[in-house]
C-alpha positions in Angstrom: 0.0 0.0 0.0 1.0 3.6 -0.5 0.4 6.7 1.5 0.0 9.4 -1.2 -2.7 11.9 -0.2 -1.6 14.6 -2.7 -2.0 12.9 -6.0 -5.5 13.2 -7.5 -7.0 10.1 -9.0 -9.5 9.3 -11.7 -12.0 6.9 -10.1 -14.5 4.8 -11.9 -17.4 3.4 -9.8 -20.2 1.1 -10.9 -23.5 1.1 -9.0 -22.9 4.7 -8.0 -26.4 6.0 -7.5 -27.0 4.7 -3.9 -25.6 2.9 -0.9 -21.8 2.3 -0.9 -21.3 3.5 -4.4 -22.9 6.9 -3.7 -21.1 7.3 -0.4 -17.7 6.5 -2.0 -18.4 8.9 -4.8 -19.2 11.8 -2.5 -16.1 11.1 -0.3 -13.7 10.8 -3.3 -15.1 14.1 -4.6 -14.8 15.8 -1.2 -11.1 14.8 -1.2 -10.6 16.4 -4.7 -10.6 13.3 -6.9 -12.5 12.9 -10.2 -15.3 10.4 -10.2 -16.9 8.7 -13.2 -19.9 6.7 -12.2 -22.7 4.6 -13.7 -26.0 3.3 -12.4 -29.4 2.2 -13.7 -31.7 4.8 -11.9 -32.2 7.6 -14.3 -33.5 10.0 -11.7 -30.6 9.5 -9.4 -28.1 9.8 -12.3 -29.7 13.2 -13.1 -29.4 14.2 -9.5 -25.7 13.4 -9.5 -25.2 15.4 -12.7 -26.9 18.4 -11.0 -25.0 18.1 -7.7 -21.5 17.2 -9.1 -21.0 18.7 -12.6 -17.7 20.0 -14.0 -15.1 17.3 -14.4 -17.1 14.4 -13.0 -19.3 12.1 -15.2 -22.5 10.2 -14.5 -24.2 7.8 -17.0 -27.0 5.3 -17.3 -25.3 1.9 -17.8 -26.5 -1.6 -17.2 -23.4 -3.6 -16.5 -25.0 -6.8 -17.7 -25.1 -5.4 -21.2 -21.5 -5.7 -22.6 -22.2 -3.3 -25.5 -23.3 -0.6 -23.1 -20.3 -1.1 -20.9 -17.9 -0.9 -23.8 -19.5 2.3 -25.2 -19.3 3.8 -21.7 -15.7 2.9 -21.3 -14.8 4.4 -24.7 -16.5 7.7 -23.9 -14.8 7.9 -20.6 -11.4 7.0 -22.1 -11.6 9.9 -24.5 -12.4 12.2 -21.6 -9.9 11.1 -19.0 -7.8 8.2 -20.2 -7.6 4.9 -18.2 -8.7 5.2 -14.6 -6.3 5.1 -11.7 -8.9 3.2 -9.6 -11.7 1.0 -11.0 -14.3 -0.1 -8.4 -16.7 -2.9 -9.3 -19.4 -2.1 -6.8 -22.6 -2.8 -8.6 -24.4 -5.8 -7.1 -27.8 -7.2 -6.1 -29.0 -9.8 -3.6 -31.8 -12.3 -3.8 -34.8 -12.0 -1.5 -34.2 -14.2 1.6 -35.2 -17.8 0.8 -33.8 -21.3 0.7 -32.2 -22.0 -2.7 -35.0 -24.2 -3.9 -37.5 -21.5 -3.4 -35.5 -18.8 -5.3 -37.1 -18.5 -8.8 -34.7 -19.3 -11.7 -35.2 -15.8 -13.0 -34.1 -14.2 -9.8 -31.1 -16.5 -9.5 -30.1 -15.7 -13.0 -30.3 -11.9 -12.4 -28.1 -12.1 -9.3 -25.5 -14.1 -11.4 -25.8 -11.7 -14.3 -25.2 -8.5 -12.3 -22.7 -9.7 -9.7 -20.5 -12.0 -11.9 -21.1 -11.3 -15.5 -21.5 -7.5 -14.9 -18.2 -7.5 -13.1 -16.5 -9.4 -15.9 -18.0 -7.0 -18.5 -16.4 -4.1 -16.7 -13.1 -5.8 -16.3 -12.9 -6.7 -20.0 -13.7 -3.2 -21.0 -11.4 -1.2 -18.7 -8.3 -3.4 -18.0 -6.7 -3.4 -21.4 -6.2 0.4 -21.3 -5.0 0.2 -17.7 -2.4 -2.3 -18.8 -1.4 0.1 -21.7 -1.1 2.9 -19.1 1.1 0.6 -16.9 -0.8 1.8 -13.9 -4.1 1.2 -12.0 -5.9 -0.7 -9.2 -9.1 -2.7 -9.7 -11.3 -3.3 -6.7 -13.9 -6.1 -7.0 -16.4 -5.8 -4.2 -16.8 -9.1 -2.5 -18.5 -9.7 0.9 -18.0 -11.5 4.2 -20.3 -14.0 2.5 -17.7 -14.4 -0.2 -15.5 -16.0 2.5 -18.2 -17.7 4.6 -21.8 -18.8 4.0 -25.3 -17.9 5.4 -28.7 -19.4 5.0 -31.3 -17.9 2.6 -28.8 -16.1 0.4 -27.2 -18.9 -1.5 -27.3 -17.1 -4.9 -25.6 -14.1 -3.5 -23.1 -16.2 -1.6 -22.3 -18.1 -4.8 -21.6 -14.9 -6.7 -19.3 -13.5 -4.0 -17.3 -16.7 -3.7 -17.0 -16.4 -7.5 -15.7 -12.9 -7.2 -13.0 -14.1 -4.8 -11.9 -16.8 -7.2 -12.1 -14.6 -10.3 -10.0 -11.9 -8.6 -7.3 -14.4 -7.5 -7.0 -15.8 -11.0 -7.1 -12.4 -12.7 -4.3 -11.2 -10.5 -2.0 -13.9 -12.0 -2.7 -12.6 -15.5 -1.9 -8.9 -14.8 1.5 -7.2 -15.4 3.4 -6.0 -12.3 2.2 -2.4 -12.6 -1.6 -3.2 -12.4 -3.3 -4.7 -9.4 -6.7 -6.3 -8.6 -8.1 -7.0 -5.1 -11.2 -8.5 -3.7 -12.7 -6.3 -1.0 -15.0 -7.2 1.8 -16.5 -3.9 2.7 -17.8 -5.1 6.1 -21.3 -4.9 7.4 -23.0 -1.5 6.5 -26.6 -0.3 6.9 -27.6 -0.4 3.2 -30.8 -1.4 1.5 -29.2 -4.7 0.7 -28.5 -5.3 4.4 -31.9 -4.2 5.4 -33.4 -6.8 3.0 -31.5 -9.5 5.0 -31.3 -8.2 8.6 -34.5 -6.0 8.8 -34.6 -3.6 11.7 -31.3 -4.8 13.2 -29.5 -3.2 10.2 -29.8 0.1 12.2 -27.0 -1.2 14.5 -24.5 -1.0 11.7 -22.7 2.1 10.3 -24.2 4.2 7.6 -22.7 4.2 4.1 -21.3 7.7 4.6 -19.7 6.9 7.9 -18.2 3.7 6.3 -16.9 5.8 3.4 -14.9 8.0 5.8 -12.7 5.0 6.5 -13.1 3.0 3.3 -12.1 5.7 0.8 -8.7 6.6 2.4 -8.1 2.9 2.6 -8.8 2.4 -1.1 -6.5 5.4 -2.0 -3.6 3.6 -0.4 -3.8 0.5 -2.6 -1.1 0.0 -5.1 0.5 -2.7 -7.3 1.9 -4.5 -4.3 -1.6 -5.4 -3.2 -2.3 -7.5 -6.3 -4.3 -10.6 -5.6 -5.0 -9.8 -2.0 -8.3 -10.5 -0.3 -8.9 -7.4 1.8 -11.4 -6.1 4.3 -12.1 -2.4 5.1 -10.9 -1.8 8.6 -13.4 -0.9 11.3 
């Protein structure tokens, strides 16, 4: 890890409209960095455009659509070049239920967003990061990517997949580029609320979490390649 607070980064974040994505975006911007984000909620994308114009960029992108992702990457690359930090944050969870009660369509959607969406973003952005000889990729995992829990088997499966995908990808990258799997910890997001209900209130808010997480992310460098990390409490 590095300790370089002065250098300003170009940060790409998927799933930027709410929860951890939104909290990270606002913290990165507060620290003077440029954020380029995507999401699927048009109203919230427009809200970000109004609140954070100038050098930042916000776009409607469905990460499960490879064509959309490639077009988005191409437009951003013309604007800023390859990112310094690419954060694969977009993800969804199934409604609490035993695996055999999760409809096939719901299972497929969790797989499509959490695994295929991540892979689409990686394929689009990593080649230019390699050409730049610089950059860190953060694939959001979960505590449930390193352990298991009942009623969320589809989500658990995707996060275990992210851990394995990240470890394998790390072996393919040149020395100047890194990828890590990140367990963000337990945060009071809509996703957590869908699992924990009212007890979610006992956990930190996304904005409070970002106060610790963003400085932690800014310290990552090529020496962290392949690591499975957790945001400190």
